[in-house]
PDB file of N, CA, C and O in Angstrom, chain B, residues numbered from 101:
ATOM      1  N   MET B 101      92.070  89.944  86.701  1.00  0.00           N
ATOM      2  CA  MET B 101      93.101  88.923  87.570  1.00  0.00           C
ATOM      3  C   MET B 101      92.960  88.022  87.577  1.00  0.00           C
ATOM      4  O   MET B 101      93.972  87.403  87.248  1.00  0.00           O
ATOM      5  N   GLY B 102      92.144  87.436  87.798  1.00  0.00           N
ATOM      6  CA  GLY B 102      91.528  85.830  87.829  1.00  0.00           C
ATOM      7  C   GLY B 102      91.098  85.732  89.655  1.00  0.00           C
ATOM      8  O   GLY B 102      91.028  86.674  90.444  1.00  0.00           O
ATOM      9  N   SER B 103      90.871  84.315  89.912  1.00  0.00           N
ATOM     10  CA  SER B 103      90.411  83.839  90.927  1.00  0.00           C
ATOM     11  C   SER B 103      91.864  83.816  92.225  1.00  0.00           C
ATOM     12  O   SER B 103      93.066  84.057  92.113  1.00  0.00           O
ATOM     13  N   ASN B 104      91.158  83.482  93.174  1.00  0.00           N
ATOM     14  CA  ASN B 104      92.657  83.609  94.342  1.00  0.00           C
ATOM     15  C   ASN B 104      93.473  82.215  94.000  1.00  0.00           C
ATOM     16  O   ASN B 104      94.699  82.101  94.020  1.00  0.00           O
ATOM     17  N   GLY B 105      92.504  81.164  93.677  1.00  0.00           N
ATOM     18  CA  GLY B 105      92.979  80.083  92.964  1.00  0.00           C
ATOM     19  C   GLY B 105      94.505  80.255  92.143  1.00  0.00           C
ATOM     20  O   GLY B 105      95.669  79.975  92.433  1.00  0.00           O
ATOM     21  N   GLU B 106      93.872  80.822  91.059  1.00  0.00           N
ATOM     22  CA  GLU B 106      94.848  81.392  89.994  1.00  0.00           C
ATOM     23  C   GLU B 106      96.298  82.356  90.719  1.00  0.00           C
ATOM     24  O   GLU B 106      97.443  82.354  90.268  1.00  0.00           O
ATOM     25  N   ILE B 107      95.804  83.104  91.916  1.00  0.00           N
ATOM     26  CA  ILE B 107      96.655  83.900  91.921  1.00  0.00           C
ATOM     27  C   ILE B 107      97.736  83.065  92.804  1.00  0.00           C
ATOM     28  O   ILE B 107      98.893  83.319  92.468  1.00  0.00           O
ATOM     29  N   LEU B 108      97.620  82.197  93.780  1.00  0.00           N
ATOM     30  CA  LEU B 108      98.197  81.380  94.615  1.00  0.00           C
ATOM     31  C   LEU B 108      98.591  80.316  93.810  1.00  0.00           C
ATOM     32  O   LEU B 108      99.378  79.581  94.406  1.00  0.00           O
ATOM     33  N   ASN B 109      98.343  79.974  92.714  1.00  0.00           N
ATOM     34  CA  ASN B 109      98.867  78.745  91.909  1.00  0.00           C
ATOM     35  C   ASN B 109     100.693  78.932  91.600  1.00  0.00           C
ATOM     36  O   ASN B 109     101.105  79.211  90.475  1.00  0.00           O
ATOM     37  N   LYS B 110     101.435  78.768  92.547  1.00  0.00           N
ATOM     38  CA  LYS B 110     102.683  78.767  92.262  1.00  0.00           C
ATOM     39  C   LYS B 110     103.784  77.624  91.080  1.00  0.00           C
ATOM     40  O   LYS B 110     104.998  77.702  90.889  1.00  0.00           O
ATOM     41  N   ASN B 111     102.950  76.812  90.582  1.00  0.00           N
ATOM     42  CA  ASN B 111     103.613  75.910  89.825  1.00  0.00           C
ATOM     43  C   ASN B 111     102.887  76.894  88.272  1.00  0.00           C
ATOM     44  O   ASN B 111     103.155  76.583  87.112  1.00  0.00           O
ATOM     45  N   ARG B 112     102.242  77.717  88.553  1.00  0.00           N
ATOM     46  CA  ARG B 112     102.219  78.355  86.769  1.00  0.00           C
ATOM     47  C   ARG B 112     103.091  79.332  86.352  1.00  0.00           C
ATOM     48  O   ARG B 112     103.493  80.113  87.215  1.00  0.00           O
ATOM     49  N   ASP B 113     103.603  79.507  84.839  1.00  0.00           N
ATOM     50  CA  ASP B 113     104.723  80.524  84.559  1.00  0.00           C
ATOM     51  C   ASP B 113     103.865  81.357  84.227  1.00  0.00           C
ATOM     52  O   ASP B 113     102.901  80.911  83.604  1.00  0.00           O
ATOM     53  N   TYR B 114     103.905  82.704  84.493  1.00  0.00           N
ATOM     54  CA  TYR B 114     102.989  84.313  84.220  1.00  0.00           C
ATOM     55  C   TYR B 114     104.000  84.741  82.795  1.00  0.00           C
ATOM     56  O   TYR B 114     105.217  84.601  82.674  1.00  0.00           O
ATOM     57  N   THR B 115     103.146  85.220  81.950  1.00  0.00           N
ATOM     58  CA  THR B 115     103.784  86.015  81.213  1.00  0.00           C
ATOM     59  C   THR B 115     103.537  87.550  81.435  1.00  0.00           C
ATOM     60  O   THR B 115     102.580  88.055  82.021  1.00  0.00           O
ATOM     61  N   LEU B 116     104.779  88.291  80.744  1.00  0.00           N
ATOM     62  CA  LEU B 116     105.198  89.753  81.428  1.00  0.00           C
ATOM     63  C   LEU B 116     104.210  90.401  81.207  1.00  0.00           C
ATOM     64  O   LEU B 116     104.105  91.427  81.878  1.00  0.00           O
ATOM     65  N   ASP B 117     103.194  90.116  80.288  1.00  0.00           N
ATOM     66  CA  ASP B 117     101.860  90.633  80.317  1.00  0.00           C
ATOM     67  C   ASP B 117     100.607  90.587  81.456  1.00  0.00           C
ATOM     68  O   ASP B 117      99.720  91.409  81.684  1.00  0.00           O
ATOM     69  N   GLU B 118     100.850  89.546  81.945  1.00  0.00           N
ATOM     70  CA  GLU B 118      99.662  89.143  83.095  1.00  0.00           C
ATOM     71  C   GLU B 118     100.421  89.762  84.206  1.00  0.00           C
ATOM     72  O   GLU B 118      99.679  90.356  84.987  1.00  0.00           O
ATOM     73  N   VAL B 119     101.794  89.804  84.538  1.00  0.00           N
ATOM     74  CA  VAL B 119     102.332  90.377  85.518  1.00  0.00           C
ATOM     75  C   VAL B 119     102.023  91.945  84.955  1.00  0.00           C
ATOM     76  O   VAL B 119     101.462  92.518  85.890  1.00  0.00           O
ATOM     77  N   LYS B 120     102.177  92.994  83.659  1.00  0.00           N
ATOM     78  CA  LYS B 120     102.061  94.107  83.939  1.00  0.00           C
ATOM     79  C   LYS B 120      99.916  94.189  84.235  1.00  0.00           C
ATOM     80  O   LYS B 120      99.494  95.216  84.765  1.00  0.00           O
ATOM     81  N   LYS B 121      99.427  93.663  84.048  1.00  0.00           N
ATOM     82  CA  LYS B 121      98.198  94.085  84.310  1.00  0.00           C
ATOM     83  C   LYS B 121      97.748  93.712  85.855  1.00  0.00           C
ATOM     84  O   LYS B 121      96.943  94.422  86.458  1.00  0.00           O
ATOM     85  N   ALA B 122      98.387  92.444  86.485  1.00  0.00           N
ATOM     86  CA  ALA B 122      98.304  92.529  87.695  1.00  0.00           C
ATOM     87  C   ALA B 122      98.854  93.899  88.346  1.00  0.00           C
ATOM     88  O   ALA B 122      98.031  94.604  88.930  1.00  0.00           O
ATOM     89  N   ALA B 123     100.249  94.333  88.276  1.00  0.00           N
ATOM     90  CA  ALA B 123     100.430  95.487  88.314  1.00  0.00           C
ATOM     91  C   ALA B 123      99.595  96.572  88.669  1.00  0.00           C
ATOM     92  O   ALA B 123      99.381  97.029  89.792  1.00  0.00           O
ATOM     93  N   ASP B 124      99.149  96.929  87.567  1.00  0.00           N
ATOM     94  CA  ASP B 124      97.847  97.965  87.260  1.00  0.00           C
ATOM     95  C   ASP B 124      97.147  97.319  87.943  1.00  0.00           C
ATOM     96  O   ASP B 124      97.802  97.297  88.985  1.00  0.00           O
ATOM     97  N   GLU B 125      96.077  96.639  88.164  1.00  0.00           N
ATOM     98  CA  GLU B 125      95.433  96.240  89.082  1.00  0.00           C
ATOM     99  C   GLU B 125      95.396  96.707  90.744  1.00  0.00           C
ATOM    100  O   GLU B 125      94.492  97.350  91.278  1.00  0.00           O
ATOM    101  N   LEU B 126      96.827  96.119  91.491  1.00  0.00           N
ATOM    102  CA  LEU B 126      97.197  96.472  92.427  1.00  0.00           C
ATOM    103  C   LEU B 126      97.728  98.117  92.647  1.00  0.00           C
ATOM    104  O   LEU B 126      97.835  98.627  93.762  1.00  0.00           O
ATOM    105  N   ASN B 127      97.985  98.717  91.556  1.00  0.00           N
ATOM    106  CA  ASN B 127      98.069 100.282  91.931  1.00  0.00           C
ATOM    107  C   ASN B 127      96.639 100.688  92.029  1.00  0.00           C
ATOM    108  O   ASN B 127      96.496 101.560  92.886  1.00  0.00           O
ATOM    109  N   LYS B 128      95.445 100.315  91.386  1.00  0.00           N
ATOM    110  CA  LYS B 128      94.381 100.466  91.219  1.00  0.00           C
ATOM    111  C   LYS B 128      93.921 100.528  92.970  1.00  0.00           C
ATOM    112  O   LYS B 128      93.470 101.381  93.735  1.00  0.00           O
ATOM    113  N   LEU B 129      94.297  99.227  93.042  1.00  0.00           N
ATOM    114  CA  LEU B 129      93.757  99.416  95.186  1.00  0.00           C
ATOM    115  C   LEU B 129      94.732 100.054  95.996  1.00  0.00           C
ATOM    116  O   LEU B 129      94.403 100.473  97.106  1.00  0.00           O
ATOM    117  N   PHE B 130      95.714 100.158  95.641  1.00  0.00           N
ATOM    118  CA  PHE B 130      96.572 101.301  96.047  1.00  0.00           C
ATOM    119  C   PHE B 130      96.512 102.665  95.968  1.00  0.00           C
ATOM    120  O   PHE B 130      97.348 103.311  96.599  1.00  0.00           O
ATOM    121  N   LYS B 131      95.707 103.213  95.331  1.00  0.00           N
ATOM    122  CA  LYS B 131      95.778 104.383  94.422  1.00  0.00           C
ATOM    123  C   LYS B 131      95.556 105.177  96.038  1.00  0.00           C
ATOM    124  O   LYS B 131      96.159 106.250  96.066  1.00  0.00           O
ATOM    125  N   ASP B 132      94.989 104.926  97.047  1.00  0.00           N
ATOM    126  CA  ASP B 132      94.885 106.047  97.957  1.00  0.00           C
ATOM    127  C   ASP B 132      95.763 105.823  99.433  1.00  0.00           C
ATOM    128  O   ASP B 132      95.524 106.215 100.575  1.00  0.00           O
ATOM    129  N   LYS B 133      96.620 105.204  98.995  1.00  0.00           N
ATOM    130  CA  LYS B 133      97.745 104.327 100.115  1.00  0.00           C
ATOM    131  C   LYS B 133      98.603 105.373  99.828  1.00  0.00           C
ATOM    132  O   LYS B 133      98.335 106.386  99.182  1.00  0.00           O
ATOM    133  N   SER B 134      99.752 105.039 100.397  1.00  0.00           N
ATOM    134  CA  SER B 134     101.010 105.649 100.338  1.00  0.00           C
ATOM    135  C   SER B 134     102.063 104.808  99.795  1.00  0.00           C
ATOM    136  O   SER B 134     103.235 104.829 100.172  1.00  0.00           O
ATOM    137  N   THR B 135     101.527 103.994  98.796  1.00  0.00           N
ATOM    138  CA  THR B 135     102.597 102.985  98.198  1.00  0.00           C
ATOM    139  C   THR B 135     101.851 102.623  96.822  1.00  0.00           C
ATOM    140  O   THR B 135     100.649 102.751  96.590  1.00  0.00           O
ATOM    141  N   TYR B 136     102.924 102.107  95.904  1.00  0.00           N
ATOM    142  CA  TYR B 136     102.356 101.870  94.343  1.00  0.00           C
ATOM    143  C   TYR B 136     103.289 100.501  93.955  1.00  0.00           C
ATOM    144  O   TYR B 136     104.175 100.091  94.704  1.00  0.00           O
ATOM    145  N   VAL B 137     103.115 100.186  93.314  1.00  0.00           N
ATOM    146  CA  VAL B 137     103.575  98.322  92.330  1.00  0.00           C
ATOM    147  C   VAL B 137     104.292  98.788  91.650  1.00  0.00           C
ATOM    148  O   VAL B 137     103.953  99.897  91.239  1.00  0.00           O
ATOM    149  N   GLU B 138     105.537  98.278  91.197  1.00  0.00           N
ATOM    150  CA  GLU B 138     106.389  97.853  89.788  1.00  0.00           C
ATOM    151  C   GLU B 138     106.707  96.830  89.646  1.00  0.00           C
ATOM    152  O   GLU B 138     106.648  96.131  90.657  1.00  0.00           O
ATOM    153  N   TYR B 139     107.143  96.259  88.530  1.00  0.00           N
ATOM    154  CA  TYR B 139     107.494  95.105  88.257  1.00  0.00           C
ATOM    155  C   TYR B 139     108.685  95.371  87.065  1.00  0.00           C
ATOM    156  O   TYR B 139     108.564  96.041  86.039  1.00  0.00           O
ATOM    157  N   GLU B 140     109.692  94.733  87.474  1.00  0.00           N
ATOM    158  CA  GLU B 140     111.165  94.593  86.721  1.00  0.00           C
ATOM    159  C   GLU B 140     111.619  92.911  86.290  1.00  0.00           C
ATOM    160  O   GLU B 140     111.388  91.876  86.913  1.00  0.00           O
ATOM    161  N   VAL B 141     112.147  93.059  85.340  1.00  0.00           N
ATOM    162  CA  VAL B 141     112.652  91.829  84.497  1.00  0.00           C
ATOM    163  C   VAL B 141     114.399  91.768  85.027  1.00  0.00           C
ATOM    164  O   VAL B 141     115.207  92.581  84.578  1.00  0.00           O
ATOM    165  N   TYR B 142     114.645  91.101  85.643  1.00  0.00           N
ATOM    166  CA  TYR B 142     115.810  91.544  86.362  1.00  0.00           C
ATOM    167  C   TYR B 142     116.744  90.077  86.212  1.00  0.00           C
ATOM    168  O   TYR B 142     116.267  88.942  86.238  1.00  0.00           O
ATOM    169  N   GLY B 143     118.170  90.426  86.051  1.00  0.00           N
ATOM    170  CA  GLY B 143     119.021  88.945  86.382  1.00  0.00           C
ATOM    171  C   GLY B 143     119.292  88.456  85.006  1.00  0.00           C
ATOM    172  O   GLY B 143     118.563  88.812  84.081  1.00  0.00           O
ATOM    173  N   LYS B 144     120.401  87.581  84.803  1.00  0.00           N
ATOM    174  CA  LYS B 144     120.559  86.327  83.744  1.00  0.00           C
ATOM    175  C   LYS B 144     119.537  85.754  83.504  1.00  0.00           C
ATOM    176  O   LYS B 144     119.270  85.616  82.311  1.00  0.00           O
ATOM    177  N   SER B 145     118.638  85.239  84.459  1.00  0.00           N
ATOM    178  CA  SER B 145     117.598  84.674  84.300  1.00  0.00           C
ATOM    179  C   SER B 145     116.511  85.346  83.920  1.00  0.00           C
ATOM    180  O   SER B 145     115.575  84.696  83.455  1.00  0.00           O
ATOM    181  N   LYS B 146     116.432  86.444  84.011  1.00  0.00           N
ATOM    182  CA  LYS B 146     115.348  87.257  83.506  1.00  0.00           C
ATOM    183  C   LYS B 146     114.372  87.287  84.399  1.00  0.00           C
ATOM    184  O   LYS B 146     113.308  87.717  83.955  1.00  0.00           O
ATOM    185  N   SER B 147     114.384  86.936  85.639  1.00  0.00           N
ATOM    186  CA  SER B 147     113.136  86.347  86.800  1.00  0.00           C
ATOM    187  C   SER B 147     112.594  87.643  87.217  1.00  0.00           C
ATOM    188  O   SER B 147     113.223  88.586  87.695  1.00  0.00           O
ATOM    189  N   ILE B 148     111.273  87.555  86.958  1.00  0.00           N
ATOM    190  CA  ILE B 148     110.189  89.113  87.275  1.00  0.00           C
ATOM    191  C   ILE B 148     110.308  89.114  88.845  1.00  0.00           C
ATOM    192  O   ILE B 148     110.262  88.212  89.682  1.00  0.00           O
ATOM    193  N   THR B 149     110.533  90.925  88.944  1.00  0.00           N
ATOM    194  CA  THR B 149     110.454  90.386  90.618  1.00  0.00           C
ATOM    195  C   THR B 149     109.470  91.997  90.361  1.00  0.00           C
ATOM    196  O   THR B 149     109.411  92.789  89.420  1.00  0.00           O
ATOM    197  N   ILE B 150     108.803  91.935  91.723  1.00  0.00           N
ATOM    198  CA  ILE B 150     107.515  92.881  91.779  1.00  0.00           C
ATOM    199  C   ILE B 150     108.085  93.416  93.104  1.00  0.00           C
ATOM    200  O   ILE B 150     108.593  92.843  94.068  1.00  0.00           O
ATOM    201  N   LYS B 151     107.781  94.971  92.771  1.00  0.00           N
ATOM    202  CA  LYS B 151     108.421  95.874  94.173  1.00  0.00           C
ATOM    203  C   LYS B 151     107.127  96.660  94.630  1.00  0.00           C
ATOM    204  O   LYS B 151     106.217  96.878  93.830  1.00  0.00           O
ATOM    205  N   ILE B 152     107.089  96.981  95.647  1.00  0.00           N
ATOM    206  CA  ILE B 152     106.425  97.688  96.603  1.00  0.00           C
ATOM    207  C   ILE B 152     106.904  98.847  97.077  1.00  0.00           C
ATOM    208  O   ILE B 152     107.554  98.729  98.115  1.00  0.00           O
ATOM    209  N   LEU B 153     106.780  99.996  96.618  1.00  0.00           N
ATOM    210  CA  LEU B 153     108.082 101.393  96.461  1.00  0.00           C
ATOM    211  C   LEU B 153     106.869 102.252  97.434  1.00  0.00           C
ATOM    212  O   LEU B 153     105.684 101.924  97.370  1.00  0.00           O
ATOM    213  N   ASP B 154     107.243 103.122  98.121  1.00  0.00           N
ATOM    214  CA  ASP B 154     107.070 104.387  98.823  1.00  0.00           C
ATOM    215  C   ASP B 154     106.549 105.456  97.719  1.00  0.00           C
ATOM    216  O   ASP B 154     107.262 105.913  96.826  1.00  0.00           O
ATOM    217  N   ASN B 155     105.113 105.793  97.944  1.00  0.00           N
ATOM    218  CA  ASN B 155     105.024 107.034  97.082  1.00  0.00           C
ATOM    219  C   ASN B 155     106.167 108.534  97.060  1.00  0.00           C
ATOM    220  O   ASN B 155     106.786 109.100  96.159  1.00  0.00           O
ATOM    221  N   LYS B 156     106.042 108.736  98.390  1.00  0.00           N
ATOM    222  CA  LYS B 156     107.203 109.952  98.665  1.00  0.00           C
ATOM    223  C   LYS B 156     108.899 109.629  98.258  1.00  0.00           C
ATOM    224  O   LYS B 156     109.406 110.189  97.285  1.00  0.00           O
ATOM    225  N   THR B 157     109.575 108.800  99.005  1.00  0.00           N
ATOM    226  CA  THR B 157     110.454 108.454  98.901  1.00  0.00           C
ATOM    227  C   THR B 157     111.227 108.022  97.861  1.00  0.00           C
ATOM    228  O   THR B 157     112.427 108.235  97.689  1.00  0.00           O
ATOM    229  N   LYS B 158     110.149 107.141  96.887  1.00  0.00           N
ATOM    230  CA  LYS B 158     110.558 106.162  95.838  1.00  0.00           C
ATOM    231  C   LYS B 158     111.339 104.786  96.906  1.00  0.00           C
ATOM    232  O   LYS B 158     112.055 103.950  96.354  1.00  0.00           O
ATOM    233  N   GLU B 159     111.203 104.756  97.698  1.00  0.00           N
ATOM    234  CA  GLU B 159     112.011 103.560  98.255  1.00  0.00           C
ATOM    235  C   GLU B 159     111.514 102.188  98.373  1.00  0.00           C
ATOM    236  O   GLU B 159     110.354 102.119  98.779  1.00  0.00           O
ATOM    237  N   ILE B 160     111.988 101.292  98.168  1.00  0.00           N
ATOM    238  CA  ILE B 160     111.469  99.838  98.091  1.00  0.00           C
ATOM    239  C   ILE B 160     111.099  99.566  99.653  1.00  0.00           C
ATOM    240  O   ILE B 160     111.822  99.803 100.621  1.00  0.00           O
ATOM    241  N   VAL B 161     109.887  99.050  99.654  1.00  0.00           N
ATOM    242  CA  VAL B 161     109.418  98.491 100.854  1.00  0.00           C
ATOM    243  C   VAL B 161     109.083  97.225 101.060  1.00  0.00           C
ATOM    244  O   VAL B 161     108.888  96.668 102.141  1.00  0.00           O
ATOM    245  N   LYS B 162     109.008  96.685  99.731  1.00  0.00           N
ATOM    246  CA  LYS B 162     108.959  95.154 100.251  1.00  0.00           C
ATOM    247  C   LYS B 162     109.215  94.884  98.070  1.00  0.00           C
ATOM    248  O   LYS B 162     108.690  95.470  97.123  1.00  0.00           O
ATOM    249  N   GLU B 163     110.224  93.768  98.137  1.00  0.00           N
ATOM    250  CA  GLU B 163     110.540  92.845  97.076  1.00  0.00           C
ATOM    251  C   GLU B 163     109.995  91.359  96.999  1.00  0.00           C
ATOM    252  O   GLU B 163     110.084  90.590  97.956  1.00  0.00           O
ATOM    253  N   ILE B 164     109.439  91.023  95.817  1.00  0.00           N
ATOM    254  CA  ILE B 164     109.203  89.468  95.848  1.00  0.00           C
ATOM    255  C   ILE B 164     109.446  89.017  94.276  1.00  0.00           C
ATOM    256  O   ILE B 164     108.806  89.361  93.282  1.00  0.00           O
ATOM    257  N   PRO B 165     110.376  88.295  94.361  1.00  0.00           N
ATOM    258  CA  PRO B 165     111.642  87.619  94.616  1.00  0.00           C
ATOM    259  C   PRO B 165     112.713  88.577  95.544  1.00  0.00           C
ATOM    260  O   PRO B 165     112.956  89.443  94.704  1.00  0.00           O
ATOM    261  N   PRO B 166     113.452  88.939  96.671  1.00  0.00           N
ATOM    262  CA  PRO B 166     114.459  89.806  96.825  1.00  0.00           C
ATOM    263  C   PRO B 166     115.448  89.790  95.652  1.00  0.00           C
ATOM    264  O   PRO B 166     115.579  88.664  95.171  1.00  0.00           O
ATOM    265  N   ARG B 167     115.967  90.473  95.237  1.00  0.00           N
ATOM    266  CA  ARG B 167     117.179  90.754  94.213  1.00  0.00           C
ATOM    267  C   ARG B 167     118.110  90.164  94.486  1.00  0.00           C
ATOM    268  O   ARG B 167     118.752  89.711  93.538  1.00  0.00           O
ATOM    269  N   LYS B 168     118.527  89.943  95.656  1.00  0.00           N
ATOM    270  CA  LYS B 168     119.518  89.302  96.472  1.00  0.00           C
ATOM    271  C   LYS B 168     119.653  87.916  96.184  1.00  0.00           C
ATOM    272  O   LYS B 168     120.662  87.259  95.930  1.00  0.00           O
ATOM    273  N   LEU B 169     117.932  87.446  96.307  1.00  0.00           N
ATOM    274  CA  LEU B 169     117.957  85.638  96.022  1.00  0.00           C
ATOM    275  C   LEU B 169     118.026  85.344  94.336  1.00  0.00           C
ATOM    276  O   LEU B 169     118.355  84.214  93.976  1.00  0.00           O
ATOM    277  N   ILE B 170     117.744  86.272  93.427  1.00  0.00           N
ATOM    278  CA  ILE B 170     118.035  86.055  91.846  1.00  0.00           C
ATOM    279  C   ILE B 170     119.244  86.130  91.786  1.00  0.00           C
ATOM    280  O   ILE B 170     119.841  85.346  91.049  1.00  0.00           O
ATOM    281  N   ASP B 171     120.110  87.313  92.715  1.00  0.00           N
ATOM    282  CA  ASP B 171     121.351  87.087  91.926  1.00  0.00           C
ATOM    283  C   ASP B 171     122.423  85.529  92.529  1.00  0.00           C
ATOM    284  O   ASP B 171     123.364  84.941  91.996  1.00  0.00           O
ATOM    285  N   MET B 172     121.752  85.339  93.743  1.00  0.00           N
ATOM    286  CA  MET B 172     122.196  84.173  94.029  1.00  0.00           C
ATOM    287  C   MET B 172     121.867  82.981  93.331  1.00  0.00           C
ATOM    288  O   MET B 172     122.755  82.129  93.317  1.00  0.00           O
ATOM    289  N   VAL B 173     120.569  82.658  92.622  1.00  0.00           N
ATOM    290  CA  VAL B 173     120.299  81.489  92.133  1.00  0.00           C
ATOM    291  C   VAL B 173     121.054  81.527  90.591  1.00  0.00           C
ATOM    292  O   VAL B 173     121.371  80.559  89.900  1.00  0.00           O
ATOM    293  N   ASP B 174     121.269  83.337  90.226  1.00  0.00           N
ATOM    294  CA  ASP B 174     122.056  83.423  88.820  1.00  0.00           C
ATOM    295  C   ASP B 174     123.340  82.505  88.579  1.00  0.00           C
ATOM    296  O   ASP B 174     123.791  81.777  87.694  1.00  0.00           O
ATOM    297  N   LYS B 175     123.826  83.142  90.425  1.00  0.00           N
ATOM    298  CA  LYS B 175     125.019  83.001  90.329  1.00  0.00           C
ATOM    299  C   LYS B 175     125.506  81.524  90.405  1.00  0.00           C
ATOM    300  O   LYS B 175     126.639  81.158  90.091  1.00  0.00           O
ATOM    301  N   LEU B 176     124.267  80.532  90.973  1.00  0.00           N
ATOM    302  CA  LEU B 176     124.634  79.008  91.247  1.00  0.00           C
ATOM    303  C   LEU B 176     124.324  78.592  89.853  1.00  0.00           C
ATOM    304  O   LEU B 176     124.826  77.576  89.372  1.00  0.00           O
ATOM    305  N   CYS B 177     123.529  79.335  89.214  1.00  0.00           N
ATOM    306  CA  CYS B 177     123.189  78.506  88.277  1.00  0.00           C
ATOM    307  C   CYS B 177     124.469  78.645  87.028  1.00  0.00           C
ATOM    308  O   CYS B 177     124.595  77.921  86.040  1.00  0.00           O
ATOM    309  N   GLU B 178     125.098  79.490  87.323  1.00  0.00           N
ATOM    310  CA  GLU B 178     126.543  80.156  86.344  1.00  0.00           C
ATOM    311  C   GLU B 178     127.385  78.767  86.821  1.00  0.00           C
ATOM    312  O   GLU B 178     127.835  77.972  85.996  1.00  0.00           O
ATOM    313  N   LEU B 179     127.528  78.598  88.304  1.00  0.00           N
ATOM    314  CA  LEU B 179     128.521  77.927  88.252  1.00  0.00           C
ATOM    315  C   LEU B 179     128.136  76.595  88.053  1.00  0.00           C
ATOM    316  O   LEU B 179     128.973  75.826  88.525  1.00  0.00           O
ATOM    317  N   ALA B 180     127.250  76.078  87.568  1.00  0.00           N
ATOM    318  CA  ALA B 180     126.677  74.872  87.383  1.00  0.00           C
ATOM    319  C   ALA B 180     126.459  74.664  85.784  1.00  0.00           C
ATOM    320  O   ALA B 180     126.098  73.710  85.095  1.00  0.00           O
ATOM    321  N   GLY B 181     126.824  75.916  85.536  1.00  0.00           N
ATOM    322  CA  GLY B 181     126.904  75.743  83.643  1.00  0.00           C
ATOM    323  C   GLY B 181     126.010  75.489  83.118  1.00  0.00           C
ATOM    324  O   GLY B 181     125.972  74.789  82.105  1.00  0.00           O
ATOM    325  N   ILE B 182     124.637  76.227  83.933  1.00  0.00           N
ATOM    326  CA  ILE B 182     123.605  76.429  83.105  1.00  0.00           C
ATOM    327  C   ILE B 182     123.343  77.930  82.232  1.00  0.00           C
ATOM    328  O   ILE B 182     122.500  78.104  81.352  1.00  0.00           O
ATOM    329  N   PHE B 183     123.857  78.455  82.508  1.00  0.00           N
ATOM    330  CA  PHE B 183     124.011  79.644  81.364  1.00  0.00           C
ATOM    331  C   PHE B 183     125.195  79.700  80.797  1.00  0.00           C
ATOM    332  O   PHE B 183     126.320  79.833  81.278  1.00  0.00           O
ATOM    333  N   VAL B 184     124.711  79.551  79.432  1.00  0.00           N
ATOM    334  CA  VAL B 184     125.947  79.680  78.355  1.00  0.00           C
ATOM    335  C   VAL B 184     126.555  80.733  77.858  1.00  0.00           C
ATOM    336  O   VAL B 184     125.820  81.672  77.552  1.00  0.00           O
ATOM    337  N   ASP B 185     127.897  80.870  77.656  1.00  0.00           N
ATOM    338  CA  ASP B 185     128.325  81.939  77.126  1.00  0.00           C
ATOM    339  C   ASP B 185     128.183  82.506  75.891  1.00  0.00           C
ATOM    340  O   ASP B 185     128.546  81.558  75.195  1.00  0.00           O
ATOM    341  N   LYS B 186     127.974  83.178  75.306  1.00  0.00           N
ATOM    342  CA  LYS B 186     127.532  83.759  73.823  1.00  0.00           C
ATOM    343  C   LYS B 186     128.316  83.478  73.180  1.00  0.00           C
ATOM    344  O   LYS B 186     128.079  82.963  72.088  1.00  0.00           O
ATOM    345  N   ARG B 187     130.127  83.824  73.825  1.00  0.00           N
ATOM    346  CA  ARG B 187     130.935  84.353  73.112  1.00  0.00           C
ATOM    347  C   ARG B 187     131.099  82.523  72.326  1.00  0.00           C
ATOM    348  O   ARG B 187     131.624  82.445  71.215  1.00  0.00           O
ATOM    349  N   ALA B 188     130.664  81.370  72.952  1.00  0.00           N
ATOM    350  CA  ALA B 188     130.791  80.231  72.574  1.00  0.00           C
ATOM    351  C   ALA B 188     130.475  79.851  71.443  1.00  0.00           C
ATOM    352  O   ALA B 188     130.631  78.673  71.121  1.00  0.00           O
TER     353      ALA B 188
END
């Protein structure tokens, strides 16, 4: 997974494979806990979101970044004309 400096580097783009490996490592750490980690590609911007879920209820305990934030950014980009209509 890398050093803490690599984990905290906010200016770096992460590949889907790196996110999958990180989620797998976190699940190993959470093995004896009541939670587990999933990732998802979400929204028009295809943003990666990490979710911590409860083992029993499957409820989302924490989501980073929250879907609402991704939805807001996607909508702002749409209003600004950043997303191109595929029919055009």
